[in-house]
C-alpha positions as CSV (number, residue, x, y, z in Angstrom):
1,M,-14.9,1.8,0.0
2,S,-13.8,0.7,3.4
3,T,-12.9,-2.8,4.2
4,E,-12.4,-4.7,7.4
5,E,-8.6,-4.8,6.8
6,S,-8.3,-1.1,6.1
7,D,-10.5,-0.3,9.2
8,I,-8.2,-2.4,11.4
9,L,-5.1,-0.8,10.0
10,F,-6.5,2.7,10.3
11,K,-7.6,2.1,13.9
12,L,-4.0,1.1,14.8
13,V,-2.7,4.3,13.4
14,E,-5.5,6.3,15.0
15,E,-4.8,4.7,18.4
16,K,-1.1,5.3,18.3
17,Y,-1.0,8.8,16.7
18,G,-4.6,10.1,16.8
19,D,-3.9,12.5,19.7
20,R,-1.3,14.3,17.5
21,L,-3.3,14.5,14.3
22,T,-6.1,16.8,13.2
23,P,-9.3,15.3,11.8
24,K,-8.3,16.4,8.3
25,E,-5.0,14.6,8.7
26,L,-6.7,11.5,9.9
27,E,-9.1,11.5,6.9
28,E,-6.1,11.7,4.6
29,I,-4.4,8.8,6.4
30,K,-7.6,6.8,6.1
31,K,-7.7,7.4,2.4
32,G,-4.0,6.3,2.1
33,V,-4.6,3.2,4.1
34,E,-7.5,2.3,1.9
35,R,-5.3,2.7,-1.2
36,V,-2.6,0.6,0.3
37,T,-5.0,-2.2,1.2
38,E,-6.5,-2.1,-2.3
39,T,-3.0,-2.4,-3.8
40,A,-2.2,-5.3,-1.5
41,R,-5.4,-7.0,-2.4
42,A,-4.6,-6.7,-6.1
43,L,-1.1,-8.1,-5.5
44,R,-2.5,-11.0,-3.6
45,E,-4.8,-11.9,-6.5
46,V,-1.8,-12.4,-8.8
47,K,-1.1,-16.2,-8.8
48,I,2.5,-17.1,-9.2
49,E,4.3,-20.4,-8.8
50,N,7.6,-21.0,-7.1
51,W,9.5,-21.2,-10.4
52,D,8.1,-17.9,-11.7
53,E,11.0,-15.4,-12.0
54,P,10.7,-11.7,-11.3
55,F,10.1,-9.4,-14.2
56,T,13.2,-7.5,-15.1
57,V,13.8,-4.6,-17.5
58,F,17.1,-4.7,-19.3
59,R,18.5,-1.3,-19.8
60,P,21.9,-1.3,-21.5
61,Y,24.4,1.3,-20.5
62,T,24.7,4.3,-22.9
63,K,27.2,7.1,-22.8
64,E,24.4,9.7,-22.2
65,E,23.7,8.3,-18.7
C-alpha cells in the first residue's frame, strides 16, 4: 500500500540513514512511514472551517487523582 508521498519520505530517510540501518530496520521504517502518511491523509480529509473549535474533554478534578 505504497504511495508517492510515502515513497518520497522513505527515500529521504533511506538516503540520510540507510548506511547505518539493516534491511530489516529499513523495512520497519518503511511500514512506519506508510502508517504516518495514511494518518496524515485521513486528517487532511476532515473538513473544518475557521470557526470550528478543537474538541476538548472536560475532566473535573477528583481527590483520587
